[in-house]
Each structure stands twice: as C-alpha cells, then as structure tokens.
DRENDO-1510 file (C-alpha; in Angstrom, 1 decimal, always signed):
<recs>
REC; n; res; u; v; w
REC; 1; MET; -17.3; -13.5; +6.7 .
REC; 2; GLU; -18.4; -16.6; +4.8 .
REC; 3; THR; -17.0; -15.2; +1.6 .
REC; 4; TYR; -13.7; -14.4; +3.2 .
REC; 5; ALA; -13.6; -17.9; +4.7 .
REC; 6; SER; -14.1; -19.4; +1.2 .
REC; 7; ILE; -10.9; -17.5; +0.1 .
REC; 8; ILE; -8.6; -18.1; +3.1 .
REC; 9; GLY; -10.2; -20.8; +5.2 .
REC; 10; ASN; -12.4; -21.1; +8.3 .
REC; 11; GLU; -9.4; -21.3; +10.7 .
REC; 12; LYS; -8.2; -17.8; +9.9 .
REC; 13; VAL; -11.6; -16.3; +10.2 .
REC; 14; GLU; -12.2; -18.0; +13.5 .
REC; 15; ARG; -8.9; -16.6; +14.8 .
REC; 16; LEU; -10.0; -13.1; +13.8 .
REC; 17; GLN; -13.4; -13.5; +15.5 .
REC; 18; SER; -11.8; -14.8; +18.7 .
REC; 19; VAL; -9.6; -11.7; +19.0 .
REC; 20; SER; -12.3; -9.2; +17.9 .
REC; 21; GLN; -14.7; -10.5; +20.6 .
REC; 22; GLN; -12.2; -9.4; +23.2 .
REC; 23; LEU; -12.3; -5.8; +21.8 .
REC; 24; LYS; -16.0; -5.6; +21.0 .
REC; 25; GLY; -17.3; -2.0; +21.4 .
REC; 26; LEU; -13.8; -0.5; +21.3 .
REC; 27; LYS; -13.6; +3.0; +19.7 .
REC; 28; VAL; -10.8; +3.3; +17.1 .
REC; 29; LEU; -9.8; +6.5; +15.3 .
REC; 30; GLU; -7.5; +6.4; +12.2 .
REC; 31; LEU; -5.6; +9.6; +11.2 .
REC; 32; ASN; -3.7; +10.2; +8.0 .
REC; 33; SER; -2.9; +12.9; +5.5 .
REC; 34; THR; -4.7; +11.9; +2.3 .
REC; 35; ALA; -8.0; +10.3; +1.3 .
REC; 36; GLN; -6.9; +8.9; -2.0 .
REC; 37; GLY; -4.0; +7.9; -4.2 .
REC; 38; GLY; -1.9; +5.9; -1.8 .
REC; 39; GLY; -1.7; +2.5; -0.2 .
REC; 40; VAL; -2.5; +3.8; +3.3 .
REC; 41; ALA; -5.7; +5.3; +2.1 .
REC; 42; GLU; -6.7; +2.2; +0.2 .
REC; 43; MET; -6.1; +0.0; +3.3 .
REC; 44; LEU; -8.2; +2.4; +5.4 .
REC; 45; TYR; -11.1; +2.3; +2.9 .
REC; 46; SER; -11.2; -1.4; +3.5 .
REC; 47; SER; -10.3; -1.6; +7.2 .
REC; 48; ILE; -12.8; +0.9; +8.5 .
REC; 49; PRO; -16.0; -0.9; +7.4 .
REC; 50; PHE; -14.3; -4.2; +8.2 .
REC; 51; LEU; -13.7; -3.2; +11.8 .
REC; 52; ASN; -17.2; -1.9; +12.1 .
REC; 53; MET; -18.5; -5.2; +10.8 .
REC; 54; LEU; -16.7; -6.7; +13.8 .
REC; 55; ASP; -18.5; -4.4; +16.2 .
REC; 56; ILE; -15.5; -2.2; +16.7 .
REC; 57; GLU; -16.4; +1.5; +16.3 .
REC; 58; ALA; -13.9; +2.7; +13.7 .
REC; 59; GLU; -13.6; +6.2; +12.2 .
REC; 60; TRP; -11.2; +7.8; +9.9 .
REC; 61; LYS; -10.1; +11.5; +9.7 .
REC; 62; ILE; -7.7; +13.4; +7.5 .
REC; 63; ILE; -5.4; +16.3; +8.2 .
REC; 64; GLN; -5.0; +18.8; +5.4 .
REC; 65; GLY; -2.7; +21.7; +4.7 .
REC; 66; PRO; +0.0; +23.1; +2.3 .
REC; 67; ALA; +3.2; +21.1; +1.9 .
REC; 68; MET; +5.4; +23.9; +3.5 .
REC; 69; LYS; +7.7; +23.2; +6.4 .
REC; 70; ARG; +7.2; +26.5; +8.1 .
REC; 71; THR; +3.4; +25.9; +8.3 .
REC; 72; TYR; +3.6; +22.4; +9.7 .
REC; 73; ARG; +2.9; +23.2; +13.3 .
REC; 74; SER; +0.4; +25.9; +12.5 .
REC; 75; GLN; -1.6; +23.4; +10.3 .
REC; 76; LEU; -1.6; +20.9; +13.1 .
REC; 77; GLU; -2.8; +23.5; +15.5 .
REC; 78; GLU; -5.6; +24.4; +13.1 .
REC; 79; CYS; -6.6; +20.8; +13.0 .
REC; 80; VAL; -6.8; +20.9; +16.8 .
REC; 81; SER; -8.8; +24.1; +16.8 .
REC; 82; ASN; -11.2; +22.6; +14.3 .
REC; 83; HIS; -11.8; +19.6; +16.5 .
REC; 84; ILE; -10.4; +17.0; +14.3 .
REC; 85; ILE; -11.2; +14.6; +17.1 .
REC; 86; ASP; -14.7; +15.4; +18.2 .
REC; 87; TYR; -15.4; +12.3; +20.3 .
REC; 88; SER; -13.4; +10.2; +22.8 .
REC; 89; PRO; -11.7; +7.2; +21.1 .
REC; 90; ASP; -10.1; +4.4; +23.0 .
REC; 91; ILE; -7.4; +3.9; +20.3 .
REC; 92; VAL; -5.9; +6.5; +18.0 .
REC; 93; ASN; -3.8; +5.2; +15.1 .
REC; 94; VAL; -1.6; +7.8; +13.4 .
REC; 95; ASN; -0.4; +6.8; +9.9 .
REC; 96; ASP; +3.0; +7.8; +8.7 .
REC; 97; PRO; +5.0; +11.0; +9.6 .
REC; 98; GLN; +2.8; +13.8; +8.4 .
REC; 99; PRO; +0.3; +13.7; +11.4 .
REC; 100; MET; +2.8; +12.4; +13.9 .
REC; 101; LEU; +3.0; +15.5; +16.1 .
REC; 102; LEU; -0.8; +15.5; +16.7 .
REC; 103; CYS; -0.3; +13.2; +19.7 .
REC; 104; GLN; +1.4; +16.1; +21.6 .
REC; 105; TYR; -1.7; +18.3; +21.1 .
REC; 106; LEU; -4.6; +15.8; +21.4 .
REC; 107; LYS; -3.8; +12.8; +23.6 .
REC; 108; LYS; -6.1; +12.5; +26.5 .
REC; 109; PRO; -5.8; +10.4; +29.7 .
REC; 110; GLY; -7.0; +6.8; +29.1 .
REC; 111; GLU; -6.4; +6.9; +25.3 .
REC; 112; LEU; -3.8; +4.6; +23.6 .
REC; 113; TRP; -2.0; +6.2; +20.7 .
REC; 114; PHE; -0.3; +4.1; +18.1 .
REC; 115; TRP; +2.1; +5.4; +15.4 .
REC; 116; ARG; +2.0; +3.3; +12.2 .
REC; 117; CYS; +5.1; +3.6; +10.0 .
REC; 118; HIS; +4.4; +2.4; +6.4 .
REC; 119; ILE; +7.6; +3.6; +4.9 .
REC; 120; ASP; +11.4; +3.5; +5.4 .
REC; 121; ILE; +12.2; +6.8; +7.0 .
REC; 122; GLU; +15.9; +6.1; +7.6 .
REC; 123; PRO; +17.1; +7.7; +4.3 .
REC; 124; ALA; +15.4; +10.9; +5.3 .
REC; 125; ILE; +16.8; +10.8; +8.8 .
REC; 126; ARG; +20.3; +10.3; +7.4 .
REC; 127; SER; +20.0; +13.2; +5.0 .
REC; 128; LYS; +18.4; +15.8; +7.2 .
REC; 129; ASN; +20.2; +17.0; +10.3 .
REC; 130; GLY; +18.1; +17.1; +13.5 .
REC; 131; LEU; +15.2; +15.0; +12.1 .
REC; 132; LEU; +16.0; +12.0; +14.2 .
REC; 133; SER; +16.1; +14.1; +17.4 .
REC; 134; LEU; +12.7; +15.6; +16.4 .
REC; 135; ILE; +11.1; +12.3; +15.8 .
REC; 136; ASN; +12.6; +10.9; +19.0 .
REC; 137; ASP; +10.9; +13.8; +20.9 .
REC; 138; TRP; +7.5; +13.0; +19.2 .
REC; 139; ILE; +7.5; +9.2; +19.7 .
REC; 140; VAL; +7.7; +9.3; +23.5 .
REC; 141; ASP; +4.1; +10.5; +23.6 .
REC; 142; TYR; +2.9; +7.3; +21.9 .
REC; 143; ASP; +2.0; +4.0; +23.6 .
REC; 144; ALA; +3.2; +1.8; +20.7 .
REC; 145; ALA; +4.5; +1.8; +17.1 .
REC; 146; ILE; +3.6; -0.5; +14.2 .
REC; 147; PHE; +6.0; -1.0; +11.3 .
REC; 148; SER; +5.3; -2.5; +7.9 .
REC; 149; ALA; +8.6; -4.3; +7.8 .
REC; 150; ALA; +11.4; -5.2; +10.2 .
REC; 151; ARG; +13.9; -3.0; +8.4 .
REC; 152; TYR; +11.8; +0.1; +9.3 .
REC; 153; VAL; +12.1; -0.5; +13.1 .
REC; 154; PHE; +14.0; +1.8; +15.3 .
REC; 155; PRO; +15.0; -0.4; +18.3 .
REC; 156; PRO; +16.0; +2.4; +20.7 .
REC; 157; TRP; +12.5; +4.0; +20.6 .
REC; 158; PRO; +11.0; +3.7; +24.1 .
REC; 159; VAL; +7.6; +2.2; +23.0 .
REC; 160; PRO; +6.4; -1.4; +22.3 .
REC; 161; LYS; +7.1; -2.2; +18.6 .
REC; 162; PHE; +5.0; -4.4; +16.3 .
REC; 163; ILE; +5.7; -5.6; +12.8 .
REC; 164; ILE; +2.5; -6.0; +10.7 .
REC; 165; PRO; +2.7; -6.2; +6.9 .
REC; 166; PRO; +0.2; -4.3; +4.8 .
REC; 167; PHE; -2.8; -6.0; +3.1 .
REC; 168; ILE; -5.3; -5.9; +0.3 .
REC; 169; ASP; -9.0; -6.7; +0.5 .
REC; 170; PRO; -9.8; -9.5; -2.0 .
REC; 171; LEU; -13.5; -8.3; -2.1 .
REC; 172; SER; -12.8; -4.6; -2.7 .
REC; 173; GLU; -13.7; -3.1; -6.1 .
REC; 174; LYS; -10.0; -3.0; -6.9 .
REC; 175; ASN; -9.4; -6.7; -6.3 .
REC; 176; ARG; -12.7; -8.6; -6.8 .
REC; 177; GLU; -13.0; -10.9; -9.8 .
REC; 178; LEU; -14.3; -9.1; -13.0 .
REC; 179; THR; -16.2; -10.4; -15.9 .
REC; 180; ARG; -14.7; -10.3; -19.4 .
REC; 181; GLU; -17.3; -7.7; -20.3 .
REC; 182; GLU; -16.2; -5.4; -17.5 .
REC; 183; ILE; -12.5; -5.6; -18.6 .
REC; 184; GLN; -13.5; -5.1; -22.2 .
REC; 185; LYS; -15.5; -2.0; -21.4 .
REC; 186; VAL; -12.4; -0.3; -19.8 .
REC; 187; LEU; -10.1; -1.2; -22.7 .
REC; 188; ILE; -12.6; +0.2; -25.2 .
REC; 189; LYS; -12.9; +3.4; -23.1 .
REC; 190; TYR; -9.2; +4.1; -23.3 .
REC; 191; ARG; -8.8; +2.7; -26.9 .
REC; 192; ILE; -6.5; -0.1; -25.9 .
REC; 193; ASP; -6.5; -3.1; -28.3 .
REC; 194; PRO; -7.4; -6.2; -26.4 .
REC; 195; LYS; -5.8; -8.4; -29.1 .
REC; 196; VAL; -2.3; -7.0; -28.6 .
REC; 197; PRO; -0.3; -8.1; -25.5 .
REC; 198; ILE; -0.2; -5.4; -22.8 .
REC; 199; ILE; +2.7; -4.5; -20.6 .
REC; 200; ALA; +1.4; -2.3; -17.8 .
REC; 201; GLN; +2.6; -0.2; -15.0 .
REC; 202; ILE; -0.1; +1.1; -12.7 .
REC; 203; GLY; +0.3; +3.4; -9.7 .
REC; 204; ARG; +1.2; +6.9; -8.6 .
REC; 205; PHE; +3.2; +9.2; -10.8 .
REC; 206; ASP; +6.2; +9.9; -8.6 .
REC; 207; PRO; +10.0; +10.1; -9.2 .
REC; 208; TRP; +10.7; +6.8; -7.6 .
REC; 209; LYS; +8.5; +4.5; -9.6 .
REC; 210; GLY; +11.0; +3.8; -12.4 .
REC; 211; LEU; +8.8; +5.0; -15.3 .
REC; 212; ASP; +11.8; +5.7; -17.4 .
REC; 213; ARG; +12.9; +2.1; -16.9 .
REC; 214; THR; +9.5; +0.8; -18.0 .
REC; 215; ILE; +9.5; +2.9; -21.2 .
REC; 216; ALA; +13.0; +1.9; -22.1 .
REC; 217; THR; +12.2; -1.8; -21.5 .
REC; 218; PHE; +9.1; -1.6; -23.6 .
REC; 219; HIS; +11.1; -0.1; -26.5 .
REC; 220; GLN; +13.4; -3.1; -26.3 .
REC; 221; VAL; +10.5; -5.6; -26.3 .
REC; 222; ARG; +8.7; -3.9; -29.2 .
REC; 223; LYS; +11.7; -4.4; -31.4 .
REC; 224; LYS; +11.0; -8.1; -31.4 .
REC; 225; ARG; +7.3; -8.5; -30.4 .
REC; 226; LYS; +4.1; -6.7; -31.2 .
REC; 227; CYS; +2.9; -5.2; -27.9 .
REC; 228; GLN; +1.6; -2.1; -26.2 .
REC; 229; LEU; +2.4; -0.3; -23.0 .
REC; 230; VAL; -0.1; +1.1; -20.6 .
REC; 231; ILE; +1.1; +3.5; -17.9 .
REC; 232; ALA; -1.9; +4.4; -15.7 .
REC; 233; GLY; -2.1; +6.3; -12.4 .
REC; 234; GLY; -3.5; +9.2; -10.5 .
REC; 235; SER; -2.2; +12.0; -8.3 .
REC; 236; ALA; -2.3; +11.6; -4.6 .
REC; 237; SER; -3.2; +14.7; -2.7 .
REC; 238; ASP; +0.0; +14.4; -0.6 .
REC; 239; ASP; +2.2; +14.1; -3.7 .
REC; 240; PRO; +2.7; +17.5; -5.3 .
REC; 241; GLU; +5.3; +16.3; -7.9 .
REC; 242; SER; +3.0; +14.0; -9.7 .
REC; 243; GLU; +1.6; +16.6; -12.2 .
REC; 244; ARG; +5.1; +17.5; -13.3 .
REC; 245; ILE; +6.0; +13.8; -13.9 .
REC; 246; LEU; +2.8; +13.1; -15.7 .
REC; 247; TYR; +3.4; +16.1; -18.1 .
REC; 248; ASP; +7.0; +14.9; -18.7 .
REC; 249; ILE; +5.8; +11.4; -19.6 .
REC; 250; TYR; +3.0; +12.7; -21.8 .
REC; 251; SER; +5.4; +14.9; -23.8 .
REC; 252; ARG; +7.9; +12.2; -24.4 .
REC; 253; THR; +5.5; +9.5; -25.5 .
REC; 254; GLU; +2.6; +11.4; -27.2 .
REC; 255; GLU; +3.8; +10.5; -30.7 .
REC; 256; ASP; +3.9; +6.7; -30.0 .
REC; 257; GLU; +0.5; +5.1; -30.7 .
REC; 258; ASP; +1.5; +1.9; -28.8 .
REC; 259; ILE; +2.0; +3.8; -25.5 .
REC; 260; HIS; -1.1; +4.7; -23.5 .
REC; 261; ILE; -0.6; +7.2; -20.7 .
REC; 262; LEU; -3.7; +7.3; -18.5 .
REC; 263; ASN; -4.4; +9.8; -15.8 .
REC; 264; LEU; -7.2; +8.0; -14.1 .
REC; 265; SER; -9.7; +10.2; -12.4 .
REC; 266; LEU; -9.9; +10.1; -8.6 .
REC; 267; ASP; -13.2; +11.9; -8.4 .
REC; 268; ASN; -15.1; +8.6; -8.3 .
REC; 269; ARG; -13.1; +6.2; -6.1 .
REC; 270; LEU; -15.0; +3.1; -7.0 .
REC; 271; GLU; -14.8; +3.8; -10.7 .
REC; 272; ASN; -11.1; +4.4; -10.3 .
REC; 273; TYR; -10.7; +1.0; -8.5 .
REC; 274; LEU; -12.7; -0.8; -11.1 .
REC; 275; GLU; -10.5; +0.6; -14.0 .
REC; 276; VAL; -7.3; -0.2; -12.2 .
REC; 277; ASN; -8.6; -3.8; -11.6 .
REC; 278; ALA; -9.5; -4.2; -15.2 .
REC; 279; LEU; -6.2; -2.9; -16.6 .
REC; 280; GLN; -4.2; -5.2; -14.3 .
REC; 281; ARG; -6.3; -8.2; -15.3 .
REC; 282; ALA; -5.9; -7.3; -19.0 .
REC; 283; ALA; -2.1; -7.1; -18.8 .
REC; 284; SER; +0.2; -9.9; -19.8 .
REC; 285; VAL; +3.0; -8.6; -17.7 .
REC; 286; ILE; +3.0; -5.9; -15.0 .
REC; 287; MET; +6.1; -3.8; -14.3 .
REC; 288; GLN; +7.0; -1.8; -11.2 .
REC; 289; PRO; +10.8; -1.1; -11.5 .
REC; 290; SER; +10.8; +1.3; -8.6 .
REC; 291; THR; +14.1; +2.8; -7.3 .
REC; 292; ARG; +12.5; +3.4; -4.0 .
REC; 293; GLU; +9.3; +2.0; -2.5 .
REC; 294; GLY; +7.3; +1.6; +0.6 .
REC; 295; PHE; +5.8; -1.9; +0.9 .
REC; 296; GLY; +4.5; -1.8; -2.7 .
REC; 297; LEU; +0.8; -2.8; -2.5 .
REC; 298; VAL; +0.5; -2.3; -6.2 .
REC; 299; ILE; +2.7; -5.4; -6.4 .
REC; 300; THR; +0.4; -7.2; -4.0 .
REC; 301; GLU; -2.6; -6.3; -6.2 .
REC; 302; ALA; -0.9; -7.6; -9.4 .
REC; 303; LEU; +0.2; -10.8; -7.8 .
REC; 304; TRP; -3.3; -11.4; -6.5 .
REC; 305; LYS; -4.6; -11.2; -10.0 .
REC; 306; GLY; -2.2; -14.0; -11.1 .
REC; 307; LYS; +0.1; -11.8; -13.2 .
REC; 308; PRO; +3.8; -12.2; -13.6 .
REC; 309; VAL; +5.5; -9.1; -12.1 .
REC; 310; ILE; +8.8; -7.5; -12.8 .
REC; 311; ALA; +9.8; -5.0; -10.1 .
REC; 312; GLY; +12.6; -3.2; -8.4 .
REC; 313; ASN; +14.5; -4.9; -5.6 .
REC; 314; VAL; +13.7; -2.2; -3.1 .
REC; 315; GLY; +11.5; -1.5; -0.1 .
REC; 316; GLY; +8.9; -4.1; +0.6 .
REC; 317; ILE; +9.1; -5.7; -2.9 .
REC; 318; PRO; +11.5; -8.4; -1.9 .
REC; 319; PHE; +9.0; -9.6; +0.6 .
REC; 320; GLN; +6.6; -10.3; -2.3 .
REC; 321; ILE; +8.7; -11.1; -5.3 .
REC; 322; LYS; +10.8; -14.3; -5.1 .
REC; 323; GLY; +13.0; -14.2; -8.2 .
REC; 324; GLY; +11.8; -16.7; -10.8 .
REC; 325; ASP; +9.1; -18.0; -8.5 .
REC; 326; THR; +6.5; -15.2; -8.1 .
REC; 327; GLY; +8.1; -12.8; -10.5 .
REC; 328; TYR; +11.5; -11.2; -11.5 .
REC; 329; PHE; +13.6; -8.3; -10.3 .
REC; 330; TYR; +14.4; -5.5; -12.8 .
REC; 331; GLN; +18.0; -5.5; -13.9 .
REC; 332; ASN; +18.3; -3.3; -17.0 .
REC; 333; PRO; +16.1; -2.7; -20.1 .
REC; 334; GLN; +17.8; -5.4; -22.2 .
REC; 335; ILE; +17.7; -8.3; -19.7 .
REC; 336; THR; +14.3; -7.3; -18.5 .
REC; 337; ALA; +13.0; -7.2; -22.1 .
REC; 338; GLN; +14.3; -10.8; -22.6 .
REC; 339; LYS; +12.3; -11.9; -19.6 .
REC; 340; ILE; +9.1; -10.2; -20.9 .
REC; 341; ILE; +9.6; -11.8; -24.3 .
REC; 342; TYR; +9.9; -15.2; -22.6 .
REC; 343; LEU; +6.7; -14.6; -20.7 .
REC; 344; LEU; +4.8; -13.5; -23.8 .
REC; 345; ASP; +6.0; -16.5; -25.8 .
REC; 346; ASN; +5.4; -19.0; -23.0 .
REC; 347; ARG; +1.9; -18.6; -21.7 .
REC; 348; GLN; +2.0; -21.7; -19.5 .
REC; 349; ALA; +5.2; -20.5; -17.7 .
REC; 350; ALA; +3.6; -17.0; -17.2 .
REC; 351; GLU; +0.4; -18.6; -15.8 .
REC; 352; LYS; +2.4; -20.8; -13.4 .
REC; 353; ILE; +4.3; -17.8; -12.0 .
REC; 354; GLY; +1.0; -16.0; -11.7 .
REC; 355; ARG; -0.6; -18.8; -9.7 .
REC; 356; ARG; +2.3; -18.9; -7.3 .
REC; 357; GLY; +2.1; -15.2; -6.8 .
REC; 358; ARG; -1.6; -15.3; -6.1 .
REC; 359; ARG; -1.1; -18.1; -3.6 .
REC; 360; TYR; +1.7; -16.2; -1.8 .
REC; 361; VAL; -0.6; -13.2; -1.4 .
REC; 362; GLN; -3.4; -15.4; -0.2 .
REC; 363; GLU; -1.1; -16.8; +2.5 .
REC; 364; HIS; +0.4; -13.5; +3.7 .
REC; 365; PHE; -1.2; -10.3; +2.6 .
REC; 366; LEU; -5.0; -10.4; +2.9 .
REC; 367; ILE; -7.1; -8.3; +5.2 .
REC; 368; VAL; -8.3; -11.0; +7.6 .
REC; 369; ASP; -4.9; -12.0; +8.8 .
REC; 370; ARG; -3.5; -8.5; +9.1 .
REC; 371; ILE; -6.5; -7.0; +10.9 .
REC; 372; THR; -6.3; -9.9; +13.3 .
REC; 373; ASP; -2.6; -8.9; +13.9 .
REC; 374; TYR; -3.6; -5.3; +14.4 .
REC; 375; LEU; -6.2; -6.2; +17.0 .
REC; 376; MET; -3.8; -8.4; +18.8 .
REC; 377; SER; -1.3; -5.6; +19.0 .
REC; 378; ILE; -4.0; -3.5; +20.6 .
REC; 379; ALA; -4.9; -6.2; +23.0 .
REC; 380; ILE; -1.2; -6.8; +24.0 .
REC; 381; THR; -0.6; -3.1; +24.6 .
REC; 382; MET; -3.8; -2.7; +26.6 .
REC; 383; ASN; -3.5; -5.9; +28.7 .
REC; 384; SER; +0.2; -6.8; +29.0 .
REC; 385; PRO; +0.9; -7.9; +32.6 .
REC; 386; MET; +4.5; -6.8; +32.0 .
REC; 387; GLY; +3.6; -3.2; +31.5 .
REC; 388; ARG; +4.8; -0.8; +28.8 .
REC; 389; ARG; +8.4; -0.7; +30.1 .
REC; 390; LYS; +9.0; -4.4; +29.5 .
REC; 391; LEU; +7.3; -4.3; +26.2 .
REC; 392; THR; +9.6; -1.6; +24.9 .
REC; 393; GLU; +12.5; -4.1; +25.1 .
REC; 394; CYS; +11.1; -6.4; +22.5 .
REC; 395; VAL; +9.7; -6.4; +18.9 .
REC; 396; THR; +6.6; -8.5; +18.2 .
REC; 397; GLY; +6.4; -9.7; +14.6 .
REC; 398; PHE; +3.2; -10.9; +13.1 .
REC; 399; TYR; +4.5; -12.6; +10.0 .
REC; 400; PRO; +5.6; -16.2; +9.3 .
REC; 401; TRP; +8.8; -15.6; +7.3 .
</recs>
C-alpha cells in the first residue's frame, strides 16, 4: 500500500482502507468466460490478489464451452454439474453477458449477485429480436448491476445500478516502469530497430480494432518520414475470429520489412505482459483507431506510459482521449498521418501530451480508486436502509466527470 500511496497519494489509500475494513472477511467470487486476452481478465488478475491483500476472500472461476448458441444452456448446466461454485460466497460478480444466466442456476439464499457490464450491449439488442426480453428475464435474479459507462445503463432494469469505470494496476507487469535494458531485449527479440521511430498498435486481433486504418495511415507517414509499424496482439479464448484476422494481416504485409506483425504468446502471462509493456514504452505514437470498442483499457495503458495516442471516437475512448490534450481522434489516413508526423517532428509537444495523458489516468483509472468504488457498491447494496426497491430507482456513479 505504501507504493500505491506514493503514486496516488495517502488520502485515496486511506479511503480504500476505510471501506475495506467494513467488509473484512467477506467472500467474493468473480465469474467470467476467459482467463486471458481481454481487459476483464487483466483486471481480475490484478483485483483478486488486491482484494485478498485487504482481507477480503476473493476467488475467480471461468466458464468454458464452444461458441455455439444451441449449446449455451447445456454448457452452463455442465458448469453447474461440475460444481463451478464449490463453496459459499457472500458476493458473486458475473462479468459480461456470457455467464449471465448462471444466476438462475446457482444463486443461494443469503448471496448477493452482481452483474458487471463492461461493454455496450445496445447494438446487439437492436439487431437481434428477442434478446432484450431474454436479458430482462435474466437480470431480475440479480441484486445489482455495475456498468463501465453511463451510456451502457438500462434504466428500466429493476436492480440497483452503479457506474464504475475500469482500471489498470500501475504495479502490474504490464504497467510497471521498465529499465532501458528490458525494453531493448524485447526489441532485439522481434528484430525491431530501436533507432527508427515506432508507430504501434497493440491489442486483440478483432474486426473492430481498425487495423486497416492503422496500416493505411502508416503508409502515408512513411512517404515522408522513416518509421516502422508494430502491430502486436494475441488471441483471447472467447474471440474465435482472431486467427482469421491475424492471417489476413500477415498475408497483406509480409513483404514489407518496416511492418512487424507480432502474435504474442499467451502461454506465459507475465512474459506477455512484459513484452506488451516494452513495446508500448518503445513506441513514439500509439494507435487504436477502433470502429467499435468497450472501454478500451489498451488506451489507458498507453496513456499511463506517457505516450501520445490516436484512437477511434467510440466506446469508452472519449472518456480518456481529450482531443489535442491527451491525444487525438482518428479521422482518415491522410489527416492522421499529418498528426503523427507533427508528433515525430516535435518531441516536446509529444512529451507534453504524454504527461497530460498519464496524469489523467492517475486521477481516474487506477486500481485503488476503482476497487474502493466496487467495495462501496457492495456495502450500499448490503446495508441500504432504503432497501432494494428504492435503490432500483437511481443510478450511483463513482466518477468525477
């Protein structure tokens, strides 16, 4: 805690400790659908040991099964029969839609079940008949819902609703400070020239990440400046399209020696995190021109490392990128290339934008503040004198903007 206090200040740590003392000994279970490759998994890797450090007994379990609609209920029933919950938690937090129905099968008297929505599900609801009715039937079994952004909230749902932004852990392997030697070692491994400016995009290979935009922008920049492009990512176990996208990107860029396509191994999570950290820190500019996005923790990570970021104006990205202040929004390859050239040519301006981005993350998106909010949402739901019926009529937002 002393190290966290040195980063964010004693006052925020004391606020966390005050709330956690009220919940000491509480048993919390986190459920989700993948152990690697996505922002939810990364937050859980940090939050589980963090909660245990606060004397809150936290555990994390994962549902697994083929991505086929007709097998959804049967896979959940198999999870139940295999005793996915083999002890009695006080709080169960179900992350995102995939495990949502488990509450109907597993909830026991005295348990509080939270559903945590990290993504915008409204587009799916609009495009698929009957989906809203289905989710409405599922949500009534929950005691509360937590949303990553106000725009994700469904006001009619008959549960208490909380808005808690995602977070990164500044002390994790992916976000800790690295030595020059650690960064250099990763660049050498992937044959990346440390003397040539790097434009990087790092994250999952999926159809919404705007990889075509990044490649087109890079081609425009390279016409006027010597530079190289690094596209690095891995495949999440709940993202079956990633291999196809990776193959497509490989085949289109394999003849270009200035483009590095890296499929980072997920076999060793800490090694993967270290390599991502090093590549982000080695970059001069980081791109994430997504056409659709959740909150976009990869943006948060890049801002924390003091890098100017150019990203799509979608999902949770506008909560992080303030145009011209902490980064820029992608427009088209030509305009975006001009901005990158400006950043490459004006190091002081790039560093100033990077410092503002890091400070913004420090103020809003670090683990101490957001775990405090999570624990407060539990305490409010457990102890509200108004009762659940009154709580359903309001939305509690734990963010200052």
